[in-house]
C-alpha atoms as an extended CHARMM CRD file, in Angstrom:
* protein
*
       245  EXT
         1         1  MET       CA             85.6000000000      165.8280000000       57.8750000000  PROA      1               0.0000000000
         2         2  GLN       CA             87.9470000000      162.8350000000       57.5970000000  PROA      2               0.0000000000
         3         3  ILE       CA             88.8490000000      160.7090000000       60.6100000000  PROA      3               0.0000000000
         4         4  ASP       CA             92.4800000000      161.1280000000       61.6730000000  PROA      4               0.0000000000
         5         5  TYR       CA             93.4550000000      157.5050000000       62.3180000000  PROA      5               0.0000000000
         6         6  GLU       CA             97.0140000000      158.3750000000       63.3120000000  PROA      6               0.0000000000
         7         7  LYS       CA             95.7640000000      160.8490000000       65.9220000000  PROA      7               0.0000000000
         8         8  LEU       CA             93.2990000000      158.2990000000       67.2790000000  PROA      8               0.0000000000
         9         9  ALA       CA             96.0710000000      155.6610000000       67.4200000000  PROA      9               0.0000000000
        10        10  SER       CA             98.2160000000      158.0800000000       69.4040000000  PROA      10              0.0000000000
        11        11  ILE       CA             95.3830000000      158.7330000000       71.8490000000  PROA      11              0.0000000000
        12        12  ALA       CA             94.6250000000      155.0150000000       72.1510000000  PROA      12              0.0000000000
        13        13  THR       CA             98.2130000000      154.1920000000       73.1880000000  PROA      13              0.0000000000
        14        14  ASP       CA             98.6650000000      157.1830000000       75.5060000000  PROA      14              0.0000000000
        15        15  PRO       CA             98.5350000000      155.9460000000       79.1500000000  PROA      15              0.0000000000
        16        16  THR       CA             96.9860000000      159.2380000000       80.3060000000  PROA      16              0.0000000000
        17        17  SER       CA             94.0690000000      158.7360000000       77.8940000000  PROA      17              0.0000000000
        18        18  ARG       CA             92.9600000000      155.7470000000       79.9390000000  PROA      18              0.0000000000
        19        19  LEU       CA             92.2110000000      158.1090000000       82.8160000000  PROA      19              0.0000000000
        20        20  THR       CA             90.3670000000      160.6690000000       80.6690000000  PROA      20              0.0000000000
        21        21  MET       CA             86.6940000000      160.2350000000       79.8280000000  PROA      21              0.0000000000
        22        22  ALA       CA             85.8470000000      160.4750000000       76.1370000000  PROA      22              0.0000000000
        23        23  LYS       CA             83.1330000000      163.0640000000       76.8090000000  PROA      23              0.0000000000
        24        24  ASP       CA             85.8040000000      165.4240000000       78.1730000000  PROA      24              0.0000000000
        25        25  THR       CA             87.9630000000      165.5300000000       75.0300000000  PROA      25              0.0000000000
        26        26  SER       CA             87.0210000000      167.4050000000       71.8800000000  PROA      26              0.0000000000
        27        27  GLU       CA             89.2670000000      165.4000000000       69.5290000000  PROA      27              0.0000000000
        28        28  VAL       CA             87.6660000000      162.0620000000       70.2870000000  PROA      28              0.0000000000
        29        29  LEU       CA             84.1580000000      163.5150000000       70.3350000000  PROA      29              0.0000000000
        30        30  ALA       CA             84.7380000000      165.1090000000       66.9230000000  PROA      30              0.0000000000
        31        31  SER       CA             85.7360000000      161.7090000000       65.4960000000  PROA      31              0.0000000000
        32        32  TYR       CA             82.7100000000      160.1410000000       67.1830000000  PROA      32              0.0000000000
        33        33  MET       CA             80.3770000000      162.6430000000       65.5420000000  PROA      33              0.0000000000
        34        34  GLN       CA             82.0450000000      161.9000000000       62.2040000000  PROA      34              0.0000000000
        35        35  ILE       CA             81.3460000000      158.1910000000       62.6520000000  PROA      35              0.0000000000
        36        36  LEU       CA             77.6800000000      158.9680000000       63.3070000000  PROA      36              0.0000000000
        37        37  SER       CA             77.6430000000      161.0610000000       60.1510000000  PROA      37              0.0000000000
        38        38  ASN       CA             79.2450000000      158.2000000000       58.1970000000  PROA      38              0.0000000000
        39        39  LEU       CA             76.6240000000      155.7790000000       59.5250000000  PROA      39              0.0000000000
        40        40  ILE       CA             73.8460000000      158.1030000000       58.4260000000  PROA      40              0.0000000000
        41        41  PHE       CA             75.4290000000      158.3480000000       54.9650000000  PROA      41              0.0000000000
        42        42  ALA       CA             75.8960000000      154.5500000000       54.8370000000  PROA      42              0.0000000000
        43        43  ALA       CA             72.2270000000      154.0450000000       55.6700000000  PROA      43              0.0000000000
        44        44  GLU       CA             71.3460000000      155.6190000000       52.3240000000  PROA      44              0.0000000000
        45        45  ARG       CA             73.3520000000      152.9700000000       50.4730000000  PROA      45              0.0000000000
        46        46  LEU       CA             72.5710000000      149.8490000000       52.5190000000  PROA      46              0.0000000000
        47        47  SER       CA             69.5830000000      147.5600000000       52.3030000000  PROA      47              0.0000000000
        48        48  GLU       CA             67.0090000000      147.5830000000       55.0700000000  PROA      48              0.0000000000
        49        49  SER       CA             68.0660000000      144.0420000000       55.9760000000  PROA      49              0.0000000000
        50        50  GLU       CA             71.7630000000      144.8390000000       56.4000000000  PROA      50              0.0000000000
        51        51  MET       CA             71.0690000000      148.0500000000       58.3070000000  PROA      51              0.0000000000
        52        52  ALA       CA             68.8620000000      146.0840000000       60.7040000000  PROA      52              0.0000000000
        53        53  MET       CA             71.7010000000      143.6130000000       61.3100000000  PROA      53              0.0000000000
        54        54  ILE       CA             74.2350000000      146.4290000000       61.8320000000  PROA      54              0.0000000000
        55        55  ILE       CA             71.9940000000      148.1550000000       64.3770000000  PROA      55              0.0000000000
        56        56  SER       CA             71.3930000000      144.8930000000       66.2660000000  PROA      56              0.0000000000
        57        57  SER       CA             75.1020000000      144.0650000000       66.2530000000  PROA      57              0.0000000000
        58        58  LEU       CA             76.2020000000      147.5030000000       67.4600000000  PROA      58              0.0000000000
        59        59  ASN       CA             73.5910000000      147.6560000000       70.1930000000  PROA      59              0.0000000000
        60        60  ARG       CA             74.4820000000      144.1840000000       71.4920000000  PROA      60              0.0000000000
        61        61  TRP       CA             78.1230000000      145.2630000000       71.6430000000  PROA      61              0.0000000000
        62        62  ILE       CA             77.2700000000      148.5150000000       73.4520000000  PROA      62              0.0000000000
        63        63  THR       CA             75.0840000000      146.8190000000       76.0480000000  PROA      63              0.0000000000
        64        64  LYS       CA             77.1140000000      143.6180000000       76.5650000000  PROA      64              0.0000000000
        65        65  LYS       CA             80.7520000000      144.3610000000       75.7110000000  PROA      65              0.0000000000
        66        66  ASP       CA             81.8420000000      144.3560000000       79.3790000000  PROA      66              0.0000000000
        67        67  ILE       CA             79.9420000000      141.1790000000       80.2860000000  PROA      67              0.0000000000
        68        68  VAL       CA             82.1150000000      138.0710000000       80.6490000000  PROA      68              0.0000000000
        69        69  THR       CA             80.4640000000      134.6900000000       81.0610000000  PROA      69              0.0000000000
        70        70  ASN       CA             82.0630000000      131.4010000000       82.0850000000  PROA      70              0.0000000000
        71        71  ARG       CA             78.9300000000      129.3380000000       81.5340000000  PROA      71              0.0000000000
        72        72  SER       CA             79.6440000000      125.8430000000       80.2220000000  PROA      72              0.0000000000
        73        73  TYR       CA             77.8720000000      125.0570000000       76.9430000000  PROA      73              0.0000000000
        74        74  GLY       CA             79.6910000000      121.9040000000       75.8450000000  PROA      74              0.0000000000
        75        75  VAL       CA             81.3680000000      120.9780000000       72.5710000000  PROA      75              0.0000000000
        76        76  GLY       CA             79.0540000000      119.9420000000       69.7770000000  PROA      76              0.0000000000
        77        77  LYS       CA             76.3700000000      122.4700000000       70.7300000000  PROA      77              0.0000000000
        78        78  ILE       CA             74.6690000000      124.3850000000       67.9220000000  PROA      78              0.0000000000
        79        79  VAL       CA             74.3320000000      128.0170000000       69.0080000000  PROA      79              0.0000000000
        80        80  GLN       CA             73.2400000000      131.3930000000       67.6970000000  PROA      80              0.0000000000
        81        81  MET       CA             76.1030000000      133.9040000000       67.8170000000  PROA      81              0.0000000000
        82        82  GLU       CA             76.6470000000      137.6020000000       67.2550000000  PROA      82              0.0000000000
        83        83  TRP       CA             79.6680000000      137.7940000000       64.9160000000  PROA      83              0.0000000000
        84        84  GLY       CA             79.8020000000      141.5930000000       64.8870000000  PROA      84              0.0000000000
        85        85  ASN       CA             80.7440000000      143.9410000000       62.0320000000  PROA      85              0.0000000000
        86        86  ASN       CA             83.5970000000      142.4380000000       60.0340000000  PROA      86              0.0000000000
        87        87  PHE       CA             85.3480000000      142.8440000000       56.7070000000  PROA      87              0.0000000000
        88        88  SER       CA             84.3990000000      140.6550000000       53.7390000000  PROA      88              0.0000000000
        89        89  PRO       CA             84.7980000000      137.6930000000       53.3680000000  PROA      89              0.0000000000
        90        90  GLU       CA             84.6580000000      137.3750000000       57.1720000000  PROA      90              0.0000000000
        91        91  LEU       CA             81.2470000000      136.4890000000       58.5440000000  PROA      91              0.0000000000
        92        92  SER       CA             79.2470000000      139.3110000000       60.1330000000  PROA      92              0.0000000000
        93        93  TYR       CA             76.1390000000      139.7900000000       62.2560000000  PROA      93              0.0000000000
        94        94  LYS       CA             74.0190000000      136.9860000000       63.7320000000  PROA      94              0.0000000000
        95        95  HSD       CA             74.6910000000      133.4530000000       62.5160000000  PROA      95              0.0000000000
        96        96  PRO       CA             74.3790000000      129.9100000000       63.8960000000  PROA      96              0.0000000000
        97        97  ALA       CA             77.5860000000      128.0610000000       64.7190000000  PROA      97              0.0000000000
        98        98  VAL       CA             78.9090000000      124.8200000000       66.2030000000  PROA      98              0.0000000000
        99        99  ILE       CA             81.1570000000      124.7970000000       69.2670000000  PROA      99              0.0000000000
       100       100  ILE       CA             84.2860000000      122.8050000000       68.4110000000  PROA      100             0.0000000000
       101       101  GLU       CA             86.3000000000      123.5620000000       71.5560000000  PROA      101             0.0000000000
       102       102  GLU       CA             85.4700000000      125.3190000000       74.8220000000  PROA      102             0.0000000000
       103       103  TRP       CA             87.4330000000      127.1320000000       77.5280000000  PROA      103             0.0000000000
       104       104  SER       CA             86.3690000000      129.1250000000       80.5840000000  PROA      104             0.0000000000
       105       105  ASN       CA             84.9980000000      132.1980000000       78.7840000000  PROA      105             0.0000000000
       106       106  THR       CA             85.7790000000      131.5970000000       75.0970000000  PROA      106             0.0000000000
       107       107  VAL       CA             84.8150000000      129.0340000000       72.4510000000  PROA      107             0.0000000000
       108       108  LEU       CA             86.1940000000      127.8940000000       69.1080000000  PROA      108             0.0000000000
       109       109  VAL       CA             83.2430000000      127.8960000000       66.7310000000  PROA      109             0.0000000000
       110       110  ILE       CA             82.4890000000      127.0730000000       63.0920000000  PROA      110             0.0000000000
       111       111  PRO       CA             79.6970000000      129.1600000000       61.5200000000  PROA      111             0.0000000000
       112       112  THR       CA             77.0190000000      127.7390000000       59.2520000000  PROA      112             0.0000000000
       113       113  THR       CA             75.3730000000      129.1320000000       56.1280000000  PROA      113             0.0000000000
       114       114  SER       CA             72.2300000000      128.2410000000       54.2110000000  PROA      114             0.0000000000
       115       115  THR       CA             73.3790000000      129.9810000000       51.0130000000  PROA      115             0.0000000000
       116       116  PRO       CA             72.3410000000      127.5060000000       48.2460000000  PROA      116             0.0000000000
       117       117  ALA       CA             75.5580000000      127.9170000000       46.2410000000  PROA      117             0.0000000000
       118       118  LYS       CA             77.7480000000      127.1450000000       49.2510000000  PROA      118             0.0000000000
       119       119  VAL       CA             75.6070000000      124.1640000000       50.2740000000  PROA      119             0.0000000000
       120       120  ALA       CA             75.8450000000      122.8390000000       46.7040000000  PROA      120             0.0000000000
       121       121  ASP       CA             79.6600000000      123.2120000000       46.7520000000  PROA      121             0.0000000000
       122       122  SER       CA             80.0080000000      121.5330000000       50.1470000000  PROA      122             0.0000000000
       123       123  PHE       CA             81.8110000000      118.2790000000       50.7540000000  PROA      123             0.0000000000
       124       124  HSD       CA             79.6460000000      115.3550000000       51.8110000000  PROA      124             0.0000000000
       125       125  PRO       CA             80.9910000000      111.7770000000       51.9550000000  PROA      125             0.0000000000
       126       126  ILE       CA             77.9460000000      110.4400000000       50.0660000000  PROA      126             0.0000000000
       127       127  ASP       CA             76.1870000000      113.3540000000       48.3180000000  PROA      127             0.0000000000
       128       128  ASN       CA             79.2990000000      115.2060000000       47.1350000000  PROA      128             0.0000000000
       129       129  PRO       CA             82.6370000000      113.4980000000       47.9010000000  PROA      129             0.0000000000
       130       130  THR       CA             84.4820000000      115.9010000000       45.5510000000  PROA      130             0.0000000000
       131       131  GLY       CA             83.0600000000      119.0230000000       47.1980000000  PROA      131             0.0000000000
       132       132  LYS       CA             85.1700000000      121.7830000000       48.7290000000  PROA      132             0.0000000000
       133       133  TRP       CA             86.7700000000      120.6630000000       51.9950000000  PROA      133             0.0000000000
       134       134  TYR       CA             86.1790000000      123.9970000000       53.7290000000  PROA      134             0.0000000000
       135       135  TYR       CA             82.4030000000      123.6200000000       53.2970000000  PROA      135             0.0000000000
       136       136  ARG       CA             80.8140000000      120.5900000000       54.9760000000  PROA      136             0.0000000000
       137       137  LYS       CA             77.1780000000      119.8800000000       54.1620000000  PROA      137             0.0000000000
       138       138  VAL       CA             75.0620000000      118.9090000000       57.1870000000  PROA      138             0.0000000000
       139       139  GLY       CA             71.3540000000      118.4520000000       57.8040000000  PROA      139             0.0000000000
       140       140  THR       CA             68.7630000000      116.8520000000       60.0400000000  PROA      140             0.0000000000
       141       141  THR       CA             70.7540000000      113.6050000000       60.1960000000  PROA      141             0.0000000000
       142       142  GLU       CA             73.5690000000      115.4810000000       61.9490000000  PROA      142             0.0000000000
       143       143  GLY       CA             71.1910000000      117.3460000000       64.2790000000  PROA      143             0.0000000000
       144       144  PHE       CA             70.5880000000      120.5660000000       62.3020000000  PROA      144             0.0000000000
       145       145  ALA       CA             67.1610000000      122.0290000000       61.5630000000  PROA      145             0.0000000000
       146       146  HSD       CA             67.7260000000      121.9330000000       57.7870000000  PROA      146             0.0000000000
       147       147  ASP       CA             70.4240000000      121.5040000000       55.1620000000  PROA      147             0.0000000000
       148       148  CYS       CA             73.2860000000      123.9820000000       55.5510000000  PROA      148             0.0000000000
       149       149  ALA       CA             77.0650000000      124.1740000000       55.2490000000  PROA      149             0.0000000000
       150       150  LEU       CA             79.6710000000      124.4470000000       57.9760000000  PROA      150             0.0000000000
       151       151  ILE       CA             82.2590000000      127.0530000000       56.9270000000  PROA      151             0.0000000000
       152       152  LEU       CA             85.4620000000      125.4910000000       58.2830000000  PROA      152             0.0000000000
       153       153  ASN       CA             87.7900000000      128.2290000000       57.0290000000  PROA      153             0.0000000000
       154       154  ASN       CA             85.8050000000      130.8080000000       59.0200000000  PROA      154             0.0000000000
       155       155  ALA       CA             86.4280000000      129.0620000000       62.3470000000  PROA      155             0.0000000000
       156       156  LYS       CA             87.0760000000      131.5810000000       65.0870000000  PROA      156             0.0000000000
       157       157  ILE       CA             87.7700000000      131.8700000000       68.8230000000  PROA      157             0.0000000000
       158       158  MET       CA             85.0990000000      134.1060000000       70.3190000000  PROA      158             0.0000000000
       159       159  SER       CA             83.7990000000      135.3300000000       73.6630000000  PROA      159             0.0000000000
       160       160  LYS       CA             80.9230000000      133.3500000000       75.1300000000  PROA      160             0.0000000000
       161       161  THR       CA             79.1530000000      136.6910000000       75.5400000000  PROA      161             0.0000000000
       162       162  ARG       CA             78.5220000000      136.5470000000       71.7830000000  PROA      162             0.0000000000
       163       163  ILE       CA             76.3060000000      133.4610000000       72.2210000000  PROA      163             0.0000000000
       164       164  THR       CA             72.6590000000      134.5750000000       72.1650000000  PROA      164             0.0000000000
       165       165  SER       CA             70.9420000000      131.1630000000       72.3930000000  PROA      165             0.0000000000
       166       166  VAL       CA             71.3850000000      127.3850000000       72.0830000000  PROA      166             0.0000000000
       167       167  SER       CA             69.3690000000      125.7200000000       69.3310000000  PROA      167             0.0000000000
       168       168  GLY       CA             70.5330000000      122.1040000000       69.5390000000  PROA      168             0.0000000000
       169       169  SER       CA             73.5430000000      119.8380000000       69.3370000000  PROA      169             0.0000000000
       170       170  ILE       CA             75.2730000000      117.5500000000       66.8600000000  PROA      170             0.0000000000
       171       171  ALA       CA             73.5410000000      114.1680000000       66.8210000000  PROA      171             0.0000000000
       172       172  GLY       CA             75.2180000000      110.9360000000       67.8790000000  PROA      172             0.0000000000
       173       173  ASN       CA             78.2700000000      110.0380000000       69.9180000000  PROA      173             0.0000000000
       174       174  LEU       CA             80.8270000000      112.8350000000       69.5690000000  PROA      174             0.0000000000
       175       175  ASN       CA             83.6460000000      110.4240000000       70.4830000000  PROA      175             0.0000000000
       176       176  ASP       CA             82.8210000000      108.1200000000       67.5750000000  PROA      176             0.0000000000
       177       177  ASP       CA             85.3480000000      108.5530000000       64.7450000000  PROA      177             0.0000000000
       178       178  THR       CA             82.4970000000      108.3000000000       62.1960000000  PROA      178             0.0000000000
       179       179  ASN       CA             80.6420000000      111.2530000000       63.7480000000  PROA      179             0.0000000000
       180       180  VAL       CA             80.7080000000      114.5070000000       61.7530000000  PROA      180             0.0000000000
       181       181  PHE       CA             82.0880000000      116.2870000000       64.8440000000  PROA      181             0.0000000000
       182       182  ARG       CA             85.2980000000      114.2380000000       64.7910000000  PROA      182             0.0000000000
       183       183  GLU       CA             85.4350000000      114.3480000000       61.0090000000  PROA      183             0.0000000000
       184       184  ILE       CA             85.4760000000      118.1560000000       60.8370000000  PROA      184             0.0000000000
       185       185  ARG       CA             88.1020000000      118.4260000000       63.5850000000  PROA      185             0.0000000000
       186       186  LYS       CA             90.3700000000      116.0740000000       61.6130000000  PROA      186             0.0000000000
       187       187  THR       CA             89.6490000000      117.9660000000       58.3860000000  PROA      187             0.0000000000
       188       188  MET       CA             90.6900000000      121.2310000000       60.0520000000  PROA      188             0.0000000000
       189       189  ILE       CA             93.9490000000      119.7450000000       61.3450000000  PROA      189             0.0000000000
       190       190  LYS       CA             94.6820000000      118.1270000000       57.9830000000  PROA      190             0.0000000000
       191       191  ASN       CA             94.1890000000      121.3430000000       56.0040000000  PROA      191             0.0000000000
       192       192  PHE       CA             95.1420000000      124.0800000000       58.4730000000  PROA      192             0.0000000000
       193       193  PHE       CA             98.3270000000      122.3010000000       59.5960000000  PROA      193             0.0000000000
       194       194  SER       CA             99.1380000000      120.1340000000       56.5780000000  PROA      194             0.0000000000
       195       195  LYS       CA            102.8570000000      119.7240000000       57.3390000000  PROA      195             0.0000000000
       196       196  GLU       CA            102.1580000000      118.5230000000       60.8830000000  PROA      196             0.0000000000
       197       197  TRP       CA             99.3900000000      116.2460000000       59.5590000000  PROA      197             0.0000000000
       198       198  ILE       CA            101.7750000000      114.6240000000       57.0640000000  PROA      198             0.0000000000
       199       199  GLU       CA            104.3790000000      114.0730000000       59.7990000000  PROA      199             0.0000000000
       200       200  TYR       CA            101.6990000000      112.5710000000       62.0300000000  PROA      200             0.0000000000
       201       201  GLN       CA            100.5540000000      110.2070000000       59.2650000000  PROA      201             0.0000000000
       202       202  LYS       CA            104.1630000000      109.0850000000       58.7810000000  PROA      202             0.0000000000
       203       203  LEU       CA            104.3700000000      108.2740000000       62.4770000000  PROA      203             0.0000000000
       204       204  VAL       CA            101.0690000000      106.3690000000       62.3090000000  PROA      204             0.0000000000
       205       205  GLN       CA            102.3150000000      104.3010000000       59.3500000000  PROA      205             0.0000000000
       206       206  ALA       CA            105.6620000000      103.6570000000       61.0540000000  PROA      206             0.0000000000
       207       207  TYR       CA            103.8460000000      102.5180000000       64.1890000000  PROA      207             0.0000000000
       208       208  LYS       CA            101.6190000000      100.1460000000       62.1710000000  PROA      208             0.0000000000
       209       209  SER       CA            104.6920000000       98.7660000000       60.4080000000  PROA      209             0.0000000000
       210       210  GLU       CA            106.4120000000       98.1110000000       63.7430000000  PROA      210             0.0000000000
       211       211  GLN       CA            103.2340000000       96.4530000000       65.0060000000  PROA      211             0.0000000000
       212       212  GLU       CA            103.2840000000       94.0530000000       62.0460000000  PROA      212             0.0000000000
       213       213  LYS       CA            106.9520000000       93.2560000000       62.6250000000  PROA      213             0.0000000000
       214       214  ASN       CA            106.2670000000       92.6830000000       66.2940000000  PROA      214             0.0000000000
       215       215  LYS       CA            103.3750000000       90.3710000000       65.4040000000  PROA      215             0.0000000000
       216       216  VAL       CA            105.6340000000       88.2740000000       63.1490000000  PROA      216             0.0000000000
       217       217  LEU       CA            108.3290000000       88.1020000000       65.8420000000  PROA      217             0.0000000000
       218       218  GLN       CA            105.7700000000       87.2200000000       68.5150000000  PROA      218             0.0000000000
       219       219  GLU       CA            104.3850000000       84.3800000000       66.3700000000  PROA      219             0.0000000000
       220       220  ALA       CA            107.9140000000       83.0760000000       65.7530000000  PROA      220             0.0000000000
       221       221  TYR       CA            108.6840000000       83.3140000000       69.4820000000  PROA      221             0.0000000000
       222       222  ASP       CA            105.4730000000       81.4890000000       70.4120000000  PROA      222             0.0000000000
       223       223  LYS       CA            106.3100000000       78.7240000000       67.9150000000  PROA      223             0.0000000000
       224       224  LEU       CA            109.8430000000       78.3130000000       69.2790000000  PROA      224             0.0000000000
       225       225  LEU       CA            108.4840000000       78.3010000000       72.8390000000  PROA      225             0.0000000000
       226       226  GLU       CA            106.0190000000       75.5780000000       71.9360000000  PROA      226             0.0000000000
       227       227  GLU       CA            108.7790000000       73.4830000000       70.2890000000  PROA      227             0.0000000000
       228       228  ASN       CA            110.9960000000       73.9890000000       73.3030000000  PROA      228             0.0000000000
       229       229  ASN       CA            108.2460000000       72.7920000000       75.6490000000  PROA      229             0.0000000000
       230       230  ILE       CA            107.7270000000       69.7030000000       73.4840000000  PROA      230             0.0000000000
       231       231  LEU       CA            111.4740000000       68.9170000000       73.5850000000  PROA      231             0.0000000000
       232       232  LYS       CA            111.5770000000       69.3690000000       77.3530000000  PROA      232             0.0000000000
       233       233  SER       CA            108.6290000000       67.0410000000       77.7500000000  PROA      233             0.0000000000
       234       234  SER       CA            110.2880000000       64.3980000000       75.5390000000  PROA      234             0.0000000000
       235       235  ASN       CA            113.5800000000       64.6200000000       77.4630000000  PROA      235             0.0000000000
       236       236  ASN       CA            111.7740000000       64.2740000000       80.7690000000  PROA      236             0.0000000000
       237       237  ASN       CA            110.0050000000       61.1330000000       79.5640000000  PROA      237             0.0000000000
       238       238  ILE       CA            113.3070000000       59.5870000000       78.3960000000  PROA      238             0.0000000000
       239       239  ALA       CA            115.1050000000       60.4200000000       81.6300000000  PROA      239             0.0000000000
       240       240  ALA       CA            112.3580000000       59.0870000000       83.9050000000  PROA      240             0.0000000000
       241       241  PRO       CA            113.3130000000       55.6290000000       85.4910000000  PROA      241             0.0000000000
       242       242  LYS       CA            111.2090000000       52.5630000000       84.6380000000  PROA      242             0.0000000000
       243       243  ASN       CA            109.1290000000       51.0600000000       87.4310000000  PROA      243             0.0000000000
       244       244  GLU       CA            110.5140000000       47.6790000000       88.6390000000  PROA      244             0.0000000000
       245       245  LYS       CA            108.1670000000       44.6860000000       88.7030000000  PROA      245             0.0000000000
């Protein structure tokens, strides 16, 4: 039996369906049984490893999908996250990630991978300056347990409920422009919003140019002020009356 997606879409958008329990409707239950059948069939074609990850992911979703947490983790934290079941090349299942931004119950995270090919292709300012910008090699120096790659183009806003544990944090001062945390944020802005980045760089250059002009004018003003003070002092000395003997 094939799943009728159009019928399911109609049920999903029907306001009355929100008041009807799934167990009380044959159409939804029939589709549910078909999904179970598809999972059983898929199990024959999947590796033991992937099936284990799928089971863990589904069960976490079933048991925690209604839980909302507003716990504060802090940017720069390295966490373990449940990414769920996604389409390739999206990341799936449990993976470590770095928190780049945080709100009350969601976080913007960048996942990491230890796949050797991706680590080898990763950008690193010293080891591989010509590497791919969307992979950033990091290791123990940056606070990670081992060499891996941050996958910048897989950044995603996710529920904090997906965080399963905290394993560390990026080393160093996160406010320092030389820190990898600030570097990757700038890299994301530069490549995700290239037009805005170019406009921003133009403004930065224009501001620096105006600063240089202002410096030249200030130096000229200071010189004229000094000359004026010297002239005033000379005039005062000439105008002062001589003491009579």
